[in-house]
C-alpha positions, 0 to 999 in steps of 0.5 A: 946536883948535876946540871940538867942535860937540856941546860948544858946544851942550851949553855953551849948554844948560848956560848956559840951565839955569843962566844963570850958566854964560854967564859961566864958563870951562868945562872938561871931564873928560878921560882917565882917567890912573889907575884903582884897583879894590876890591870894588864900587868903582872910583876914577879919576884924571882929566886935567887935574884931578879924580877920579871914584868909581863905587860899587855900593850894591846890585845895582840902584843905583850911585852916581857921584861926580865932582869937579874937586878933589883930594878928595871933600867930606865934606858931606852934605845929609841927604837919605839914610837908607839901609836895606836896601842890600846891596852885590852883592859885585862885583869890577871887571874891568880891561881896557885901555880900560875897567873892568867891574862886573857885577851881576844887574841891570846892567853898568857900563862905565867908559871911560878915554879919554875918561872916561865911564860907561855902564850897561846891563841884562843884556839889553844895553838901555841904562839911561843913558850919558854923552855925550862930554864927560861932565862940565863944570865951572868951578873959579872959580865952582863950577859942575859938570854931567853930560851924558847921552845922551837916546835916541830916544823917551825920556821923562822924569818927576818932578823934584817940584813942577812943573806942565806936561806930566808928560813933562819932555823938552824943558824946563829946570828950576832947583830953588831953593826959592822962595816963588812965590805965584800961580804958573802952569803953567810957573813955575820955581822953586817951593817944593820941590826934588826932584832925582830923575827917571825915564827911560822908553824902550821900556817900561823904566824907570830913575831918577836922583837928583842929591844936590846942594842947591846949586841943582841944574838939569836940562835935559831935552834942551831944545835937542833935541841928544839930551842931558840935562844936570844939575848944580849951582851949587857942589860936586861931582857926586853922583848915583845911578842906579836900574836898574829896569826896573820903575817900582816897582823904582826907587821901591823903590830910591829909598826904600831910599836916601832913607828910607821914609815912616812910616805916618801917623796915620789921622786925617791921611787924613781931611778937613782944614779951614783958613782964614787969618783965624780970629781967636778961639776963638768963631769956630773953635768955631762952625765946628766945631760946624756941621761936626758939627751938619750932618754934614760929615765932618772930622778937623782944623782948622788955625790960621793966624798969627792965633792968635798974640800979635802974630805972636810965636813960640810964643804964643797971643793973650791975649784972643782965644785966652785959654785954649788948653788948654780950647779944644783940649780942646773941639775934641778932645772933638768929634773935631778934631785941632788943627794950628797954623802954626809959622813958622821966623822971629822978629820983631825985636820979639819978646821972644825975639829978643834972647835968640836973637840973643845965643846966635847962634840966627839966620842970620847974614851973613859977618861974623857979624851977625844977618840981619833981613829985611823980608817980609809978616810984618814985620822977621824973623830966621830960626832957623838949624836947622843949628846944634845948639844952636839946634835943641836949645833950640828944640825944647824951647820947641816941646814946651812950646808943643805941650803946650797941646793942639796935635795937629800942626805946619804948617811955612810960610814955610820956603823961607826965604820971603825969596827972596834972601839971598845974604849968608846963612850957615848955620852947620852947627856950624862948617862954614858954608854959603852960601844957595845951598848950604844954602837947599834944605835949610832945610825938611828941617832944620826939619821933622826938628826938628818931627817929633822934638818931637812924637815926644818929647812924645807918644812913642806917638802918630804925628806929623803935620807939613805943610811948604810947602818940601821937599828929597828925604828930607823924606818921613821927617818931613813931608807937603807941599802945593802952596803959594799957588795961584790960584783958577781951573780952570787952577790946578786943572788944574796941581794935577793935573799936580803931584800926579802928579809929587810921587808919583813924587818920593817925597813920598806925602802931598801935596795942595793948597788945595782951591779955590785959596788966592787968591780965592773960588771959585764953587760949581762950581770948589770942587766940581770941586776937591773931586772931585779932592782927595777922591782925593789923599793929603792932602785939605785946604781952605785960603784967604786971609783976604780970600776969601769963606767956604769952609766946606762949607755956604757954597755953598747947600743944594743944593751942600752936599748934593754936598759932603757926599756927596763928603766921605762918599766920601772916608771910605768910601775910607779902608781902601783909602787906608790900606792904600796908605800902609802898602804905601808905608811898606814898599815906597816904591811911591807912592800917586798916580802918572801912568798910565805908572807901572803901565802902562809898556808902554803908550806912550799913557800917556806924555802923560796928565797930566789923569788919574792912578792912586790905587794900581794899581786906581783911575783918576781923571780930574778935570774941569778945564774950566768948565761941562763935564759930560763929558770924554775919558778914556784907559783904559790898554791891556791891561785893562778898566775899570768906572765907580766909580758905575754899573759901566759897562764900558770897554775898555782902550787907547781914549779915550772921552767919559765923562759927568761931572755935577757931584758925580760925578767920573770915577773907574774901577776896574780889572777884577779889582780888589778894593776895600775900603771903610769906613763913613761917619763924622764923623771917624776916631775916632767911634763908628761901627762899622767895618763893611767893604764889599768890592767885587769886580770881574770880571776876572782872578784877583787878590788885595788884602791889607787892612791895619788897625791902631789908626791912632794909635800905634806898636803896629803896630811890635810886631806889633799890626796885621792883614793880611787877604788877599782873593782872587778866583779863576775856577774851571772850576766857578764863581767863588771868593772868600776872606777869610783872616787872614794876619798880625798880632795886632790885633783890630778891633771886631766888625763886618759884612762886606758883599760886593758882586759888581759888574758881574755877576749871580749868587747865591753857591751857598755861603758858609763861615766857617772852613770851615763852611757858613753857613745861608742866611737869606732873600734874598741881600741879607739874607745880605750884611747879616748876614755 
């Protein structure tokens, strides 16, 4: 029989998504020839070969596995860290032509002829449905893919570190961790792989996570056949569907499956400064002293590879960094954390290399020979973090090195940065995997080791690890950044797109090299980039050694004033930002999102990829055009917005030209928001009294629960934290604002609270403390200052 037209089109799309498919003998899953059911699970035997398993992990989460082989694999990627998943106790019902499983959030239909899985919500709206055929594979090469129906008007978001429009429909992606320095908007692949996307249709959201690291690919209806195709080069289909229908519910379910990001140390939310090319302790200390002398806030300084002795692993240069313990203690006394780059490779000239090779601590080829690759770094071998013996030995060496006074770890080159190693074998303790099966997991393995080393060395101090490469689940161990970007306004625009996508992909703490890695930004570009970065979870400047100096004072006195003001604003924002991080650590709800995430009922938000939300209450619209002093801003429908700097009001559901002078980014606050701000400080542990300013904006009744703790230790896990509920309520007789301690035994230092009732004109008739009226002293301004 001739091949059906849809199947022909889908195979074409399959080949475009992964070119090797063009050389394959494609088969597809046929009918179900046998079905067995148990509580929460259905197993299916397929014709002409293979099997499938559909399993309910919770009422809103289903796992689907399909393999062309007789048994499912026992291999895992390490992405999963399930917590709080409660199977719903659903008993499958077997009908003649299908099997049905029902929960409070979805109905799962498993059709027998041909085999297909269709998921619906209780209101009969579709979550996601298989095409016919539903699964393609090639047993000789290992390729496998799923085919899903793309509904009319459906939009897709996520898939991690990618530029371009946030609606991914119409594009194809290959997720293969790759050193892609100098990338552009549509460069693919890139450094990080997150095979997880959101679907949005008719105001309802669902999610799909495909947990196969063997270079997964996604064709998001690129051929306009109303078909989404995703798969991998080897292995089996193993994917999870999150029913939603709220985006926050999808984010929560994804975190329950792959792990919640631990609460980071407060200092990591401050400004961090780095450059490739600091050669001596004198050079670094000179920079540190000037930060403090000129009152530019900063919490961390980074050391790139120049601190090393000949680029040898875990070494300090014996002359240029002769006394690292004293050097680090001086920086610590001045309020700077120290973050050293730690590479996953070892030069073959390194004194450690022979020992490590003899113990088989490096990646090898199929014949058991140690791999040696030539990269910019030199001739290197890659530590095999999949070997328990190598991890255990290296972790102890790393702890000894960190004990010289290093605060945190910067893991670079961990794609691995030798982009093509087809001969590589990753040991996995006797179950070796090829590069295509394991490359995407390399950074996940390394950052877990880094996190554990820091935790073991300092058991009551929260670790901080920064990683260039990633796979899903890495949020449990490391933050991320966008790698070696170009220095241009175009790169700034791409950075905004990437940030919105990364928040959706489970990596909350993500940022960029402010100003771009390559090149020397003019003052305007640097300031515009900083305007954006001050509202991203990770705020760090970094650049290549050949670039001009990029310290805050490097752009002249008048620009230094603007830069200092922006950094100070970042520090004032920390109470809000830290609360968002704590919320994410419990709920999985990302800090930084595209507009649709909190306004999924507004169809105009689907295409907004030059602005984003920081939490539900701050709308940020960075200026990404050279010489611009204004920009068009879309305000989501259904609520009004107030300009952060001047309280100007804007109605929702409109696009408005907004003034944007240099140094004043277009930032807007949702009507009804309660926004806590802290003091200006030079670093997060300085002696500045942590006074609070609470901005209250007119609008609907609302509340904000401020979270506080010591910002450093794990004492919060034993209840040493404080939640304070701030509530505003409109009443017939007036307006009521309350502050109440609701949970926790942490006691912040004595401080003043200042309440700012923005965009309104009234005097409070009464202020009470613990139910007792406070006496009025002089003017309202004085009352604010003193209470």
